[in-house]
C-alpha positions in Angstrom: 15.1 18.9 -8.8 15.9 19.6 -5.2 15.2 22.9 -3.5 18.0 25.3 -3.8 18.5 25.7 -0.1 19.6 22.1 0.2 22.3 22.3 -2.4 24.7 24.2 -0.1 24.3 21.7 2.8 27.0 19.0 3.1 27.1 15.9 5.2 29.9 15.6 7.7 31.1 12.0 7.5 32.6 12.2 11.1 29.2 12.9 12.7 27.1 10.1 13.8 24.0 9.4 11.7 20.8 7.6 12.7 17.5 6.5 11.3 14.2 5.6 12.9 12.3 2.6 11.5 8.7 2.2 12.6 6.9 -1.2 12.2 3.2 -1.6 12.7 2.1 -4.6 14.7 -1.5 -4.3 13.7 -3.5 -2.5 11.1 -7.1 -1.1 11.1 -9.8 -3.7 10.7 -11.0 -2.2 7.4 -7.6 -2.7 5.9 -7.6 -6.4 6.9 -11.0 -6.8 5.2 -9.8 -5.1 2.0 -6.7 -7.3 1.9 -8.9 -10.4 2.2 -11.1 -9.1 -0.6 -8.1 -8.5 -2.8 -6.9 -12.1 -2.1 -10.3 -13.4 -3.1 -10.4 -11.4 -6.3 -6.9 -12.4 -7.4 -6.7 -14.6 -10.5 -3.7 -16.8 -10.3 -3.9 -17.8 -14.0 -3.8 -14.2 -15.2 -1.7 -13.0 -12.2 -4.1 -10.0 -11.9 -6.7 -8.7 -9.5 -10.2 -8.7 -11.0 -11.4 -5.1 -10.4 -15.0 -5.9 -11.0 -15.0 -8.6 -8.3 -13.2 -6.3 -5.9 -15.9 -3.7 -6.4 -18.6 -6.2 -5.9 -17.1 -7.6 -2.7 -16.4 -4.1 -1.3 -20.1 -3.2 -2.0 -21.2 -6.4 -0.3 -19.3 -5.6 2.8 -20.2 -1.9 2.7 -16.6 -0.8 2.3 -17.0 0.9 -1.0 -18.3 4.0 0.7 -15.1 4.3 2.8 -13.0 7.0 1.3 -9.8 5.2 2.2 -10.7 1.8 0.8 -10.2 2.5 -3.0 -6.9 4.3 -2.6 -5.7 1.4 -0.4 -6.8 -1.1 -3.2 -4.8 1.0 -5.7 -1.7 0.5 -3.7 -1.7 -3.1 -4.7 -1.6 -2.2 -8.4 1.8 -0.5 -8.3 4.0 -2.1 -10.9 6.9 -4.3 -9.9 5.8 -4.8 -6.3 4.8 -8.2 -5.0 1.1 -8.5 -4.3 1.4 -10.6 -1.2 4.4 -11.0 0.9 5.0 -14.5 2.2 
């Protein structure tokens, strides 16, 4: 439920509206490595990522200790989102 202070605000349709969209042109190197690992662990027959294989590959590259790696891997498990954009 929205905060009560926003309920009284209205949008003036005559005023100009704008939005800022930011697009990254590169990502940190560790994220690129994690995406490659997820691609390697993806099973096309089951259409799933093998978690065990992901952990093994992350440990082999020393990324399992990175506190950002596992939450980034979990982002790929969100239901109804494509795993890899083409």
